[in-house]
C-alpha positions in Angstrom: -3.2 -14.1 22.8 0.5 -14.9 22.2 3.2 -12.6 22.2 3.9 -13.0 18.2 0.3 -12.1 17.6 0.4 -9.0 19.7 3.5 -8.1 17.9 2.2 -8.3 14.4 -1.0 -6.5 15.5 1.3 -3.9 16.7 3.1 -3.4 13.7 -0.1 -3.6 11.3 -1.4 -0.7 13.6 2.0 1.2 13.4 2.1 1.0 9.6 -0.1 4.2 8.7 1.7 5.9 11.8 5.0 5.1 10.1 3.9 6.2 6.8 2.6 9.8 8.1 6.0 10.1 10.2 7.8 10.1 7.2 5.6 12.9 5.5 6.1 14.7 9.0 10.0 14.3 8.3 9.7 15.3 4.8 8.1 18.7 6.1 11.0 19.3 9.1 13.7 21.4 8.7 17.2 19.3 9.6 17.4 21.5 12.5 14.5 20.4 14.2 14.2 16.7 13.3 15.2 15.5 16.8 12.4 17.5 18.5 9.9 16.5 15.9 10.9 12.9 15.9 10.0 12.8 19.5 6.9 14.7 19.3 5.6 12.6 16.5 6.7 9.3 18.4 5.3 10.5 21.4 1.7 11.5 20.0 1.4 8.5 17.7 2.8 5.8 20.3 0.5 7.3 23.2 -2.6 7.4 20.8 -1.8 3.9 19.8 -1.9 2.8 23.3 -5.0 5.2 24.2 -7.4 4.1 21.7 -7.3 0.2 22.2 -7.6 1.0 26.2 -10.8 3.2 25.4 -11.9 0.8 22.7 -11.6 -2.3 25.4 -13.4 -0.1 27.9 -16.3 0.6 25.6 -16.6 -3.1 24.8 -19.2 -4.1 22.5 -22.1 -2.1 23.6 -21.2 0.9 21.0 -19.4 -1.2 18.4 -22.2 -0.6 15.8 -21.9 3.2 16.2 -18.0 3.4 16.0 -17.8 1.3 12.9 -20.3 3.1 11.2 -18.2 6.5 11.2 -14.8 5.6 12.1 -13.5 5.3 8.4 -15.1 8.4 7.6 -13.5 10.5 10.2 -10.0 9.0 9.3 -10.6 9.5 5.6 -11.6 13.4 6.1 -8.9 13.9 8.6 -6.1 12.4 6.3 -7.4 13.9 3.2 -7.5 17.4 4.6 -4.1 17.0 5.7 -2.6 15.8 2.5 -4.3 18.3 0.3 -2.7 21.0 2.6 0.6 19.3 2.1 0.0 19.2 -1.7 -0.7 23.1 -1.4 2.3 23.6 0.9 4.6 22.0 -1.8 3.8 24.9 -4.4 5.2 27.3 -1.9 8.6 28.5 -2.5 11.2 26.2 -0.8 12.3 28.6 1.7 9.5 29.4 3.1 8.8 25.8 3.8 12.1 25.1 5.5 10.9 27.3 8.4 7.5 25.8 8.6 6.7 24.2 11.9 4.7 21.3 12.8 1.7 22.5 14.8 0.5 20.7 18.0 -2.9 20.6 16.7 -2.1 19.0 13.4 0.2 16.2 14.9 -3.0 15.4 17.3 -5.1 15.3 14.3 -2.8 12.8 12.8 -2.4 10.9 15.9 -6.1 10.4 16.1 -6.6 9.6 12.6 -3.9 7.1 12.6 -5.1 5.3 15.9 -8.8 4.8 14.9 -8.4 1.2 13.8 -6.4 0.8 17.1 -10.0 1.6 18.8 -11.2 -1.3 17.1 -8.4 -3.6 18.2 -9.4 -2.7 21.7 -13.0 -3.5 20.8 -12.0 -7.0 19.4 -9.7 -7.5 22.8 -12.7 -6.8 24.7 -14.9 -9.3 22.8 -12.0 -11.9 23.4 -11.8 -11.0 26.8 -8.0 -10.7 26.8 -6.1 -8.7 29.0 -5.2 -5.3 27.4 -2.1 -4.1 29.5 0.4 -6.2 27.6 -1.2 -5.4 24.0 -1.4 -1.8 24.7 2.4 -1.4 25.8 3.4 -3.3 22.9 1.4 -1.5 20.6 2.6 1.8 22.0 6.2 0.9 22.0 6.4 -0.4 18.3 4.5 2.8 17.2 6.8 4.9 19.0 10.0 3.1 17.5 8.5 3.1 13.9 7.4 6.9 14.1 10.7 7.9 15.6 12.5 6.3 12.6 9.8 7.6 10.1 10.6 11.1 10.9 14.2 10.6 10.4 13.7 8.9 7.2 11.5 11.6 5.7 14.2 14.4 6.9 16.7 12.4 4.6 14.3 12.1 1.6 13.5 15.6 1.9 16.9 16.9 2.1 17.6 14.4 -1.1 14.4 15.2 -3.2 13.2 18.6 -2.0 9.8 19.7 -3.0 8.9 16.7 -5.1 9.0 14.3 -1.8 6.4 16.8 -0.3 4.2 16.3 -3.2 4.5 12.5 -2.6 4.0 12.9 1.2 0.7 14.7 0.4 -0.4 11.7 -2.0 0.3 9.3 0.5 -1.8 10.9 3.1 -4.8 10.8 0.7 -4.0 7.4 -0.4 -4.1 6.2 3.2 -7.2 8.1 3.9 -8.7 6.6 0.6 -7.6 2.9 1.6 -9.3 3.3 5.0 -12.5 4.5 3.4 -12.3 1.7 0.9 -11.5 -1.0 3.2 -14.5 -0.3 5.3 -17.1 0.4 2.4 -16.0 -2.5 0.3 -15.8 -5.1 3.7 
């Protein structure tokens, strides 16, 4: 597999993580943006590396089982978190400024945005491709885009306030719906 293909795959896989990172930034107080950017990028980049490795190890023996439910899992997790963001957007601005991103929420988001990476790992196993290079590129690209996404979200929040939090919740729900529809209509 050539380097350009691997980079394009990495960017495609990182797109959802980037969008979710923006929503994390939207919900992050300006004083914590450095910490949250590193945590978000670390979780998302790490899981984007881990999931293809797991998929590659599993190979095609369990492909039918995973493909049957992966979209439902990602959909459910993203919609629940999106609804929570919508609910949180109705709270007073002062309470939200002190809200912290919880590690379990970050873990759920990392898993939800990396389910497709598991399928990429399975595909790489079917192609009998080396997994080391692709997972490193996928992890680095996702880390970088997620890190930038948090900063971008912080700036949007500062400019637009609560209105952007509503948009962030809607984006998560739409990503979940897109994942579900892609698999149901395929």
